[in-house]
Each structure stands twice: as structure tokens, then as C-alpha cells.
N, C-alpha and C positions, 0 to 999 in steps of 0.2 A: 366633333371630330375625334376626340380621344376615345369615345365609346366605339366608334367604327374601328379605330386602330386596335383597341383591345379585342374586338371580335376577330380581326385578322390574326392577331397573335395567338388567340385561343384556338382558332381554326388550324393554324400551322402546327401548333403543339399537338392538337388532336390527331392530325394527319401523321405526324412523326410517330406518335404513340401507336396508332393503328398499323402503320408500316412495320414497326418493331414487333408487334404482336403477330402479324401475319408472317413475317420472316421466321420468327421462333416456331410458329405452328408448322410452317413448311419444312423447316429443318427437322423437327420432331417426326413428322410424317415420313420423310425420306429415311430417317434413322430407323424407324419402325419397320421399314420394308427391307432393310439390309439383313443379311444372314449373320449367323453367330460369329463366324471367322472375320467378316468385315467389321463388325462391331468391336471385336477384341483388337483388331489392327488399328482402329481409330484411337485407342486409349493412348493418352500422352503421358510421358514419364513424369512422375512426381516423387520426390524424396519422401518415402513413407516413414522412414525413421524419424525425420524431422517433424512430420505431421503428427505421428504418434506421441512424440515428446511433448509437443505443444498441446495436443488434445488431452492427453492424460494429466498434464499439469492443470488444465482447466477443469476437467471433470472429476478429479480426485482431490478435494481440498484437504489440506494438512497444515500443520504449524509452519509458519514462515512461507506463506502462500506466494510471496513475490520472488520465487526462485528464478524465473526467466525475465530478463529485461526486454524492453520493446525491440531493441536492436537484435538481440538473440532470436527473438520470435521471427522477425522479418528474415533473418539469415537462414533459419531452419526451414522456413516455408518457401524461400526463393523469391521473396518480394511480391510485388503486384503481379508479375508474370506467373509465379507459382500459384497464386490465387485464381488467376484466369484459367490455368490448366486444370485446377481442381474443379472449377465451375463447369468446364467442358466435359471433364470425365464424369461428373455427376449425372449429366444427361445421358451419357453412354451407359453408365451403370444402371440407370432406370430402365433403359431399353433392354439391357441384359437380364434384369430381374423380370421384366415382362416376358422375355423370351423363355425364361425358366418355367412359366406357367404351363408349357406343353407337357412337362414331366410331373409336376407336383402342384396342381392348381390351388388347392386349399392354402397351403403354406405360402406359396409364391404371391398370392393376392395380398395377404396380410403383410408380408415383408415388403412388397412393392409399395403399399400405402405408407408404411413406416418410412421407407426410403424417400418417398415423395415429400413427406413432411420434413425430413432432413435436408432434402434438396432446396425446399423453400427457405429454410433457415440459412443455408449456404448462400443462395442467391441474394437474399436480403442483406446478409452480412457483407458480402462483396460489394453490393450496390452502395451501402452506407460507407464503406471504406473508400470507394471511388468518389463519392460525394465529398467526403472529408479531405480528399486530396485537392479539391478545387481551392485555389488560393483566395478565398473571400473571407473577410472578417465576420460576415454574417453567419457563416457556416462553422464557427468555432466549436459549437457543441458537437458536431460530427467529428472534428479533428481530435477532440479530447478522448472520444470513445473508440478511436481506431484500434488500440491494442486489444480491447475487449472484443471487438468485432472480428479481429483476426483470429483470436482464440476460438470464438464461436464457429467461424468458418472451418477451422481445423477440426474441431470436435464433430461437426456435422459430416465432414468428409470421412473422418475416421469411422464414425458409426455406419455410414453408408457402405464403406468398403467391407467392414466386418460383417454386416448383415448380408451383403451379396455373397461373400465367400462362404458363410455358414449355410446359406440357401443352396449354393452349388455343391457344397460338401454333402448335404443330405439328399439333394435331388438328382444330381448328375455327376458322380464322382469322376467319370472319365474326362470331363471337361474342366474339372477343378484345377489341376496343375497348370494348364495353359492360362487359365484366368488369373490364378494367383501370381504367376510369373509376369503377366502383363500389368497387373495393378501394383 
């Protein structure tokens, strides 16, 4: 009886996972079909000064590396909502990088692949933060590493934004100001 129940639970979890993958695939396909102006309009506002403060604190080690406390980091990024906005913007930035392949194929392909790697790091960090928010004692390991994951997410977002802006600065200078203002 318990083995049948475990098969049902496994089947339900597998269906949930497949549904999530299909929903993500569908949204990325719809995003790929949007024009440049539509993509830029989808970008959600993120306090980039806060993101850059946290990211640079993480990426440039120096004496006294504990300059930012956990509460300060959360405040600078806007909490879990700020992280969710960064995750959504990361998908849009990937679509914008792929869009830039029309003008500068060689550089845009490489930059897009680097940004995909950064987006994976961002998604993974946000997922681990969300898991760490679950109030179970068994997940204590995730809760301990939340400040590190928040800094990783900020660093990945910072790099993605900088890579995208540099790509547009060299590939399509006319669209650079609008993109920089929206990001």
C-alpha cells in the first residue's frame, strides 16, 4: 500500500515539474516573438544602485569583508520581491541579448551565452533563497546560506545588466539610451 502511495506522490510531483517546465518554455517562446519595444516595456524597475552595492561588495573582496549586514542587503535589494523582479528581468535581458544578434551576430552569441550562465546562477540562488524561507527545521542549511545566495543573485544580475548594456553600446548605439533608462 505504501509503495502505491509513493508512486502516486512521485507521479504528482513529476506532473507539477513538467507543468512548470512547459509554462516556462511557453513564456520564453512568447517573449521571443515580441518586438524590441515590447521587451523593453516589460522590464520591471529594480534599484540598481542597491544591486551594484551588494554585487560589488560580493565580487571585490577586501579587508573587512563583512561591510554589509544581512538586513542591509535585504533592504538594498528590496527583499524577496526585489529578487523576483530581478529573476523576471533576467529572462527579458536574455531575450534582448538574443534580439541584438540581428546587428552583431558574433559578439551577441557569446554575450548571450555568458548571460545565460549568469541567469542560471541567478535562478538557482533565488530558488535556494525561497527554499530557505520554508519554516522547516530540516532545511536549516538553506536558511544559513541565504545571505550568500542573495549576494550571488545580485552579482549575477549586475553582470547580466552590464553585459547587455555593453553589447548594445557596441552593436546598436541608437537603442542604448532607452535600454539603459529602462534597466
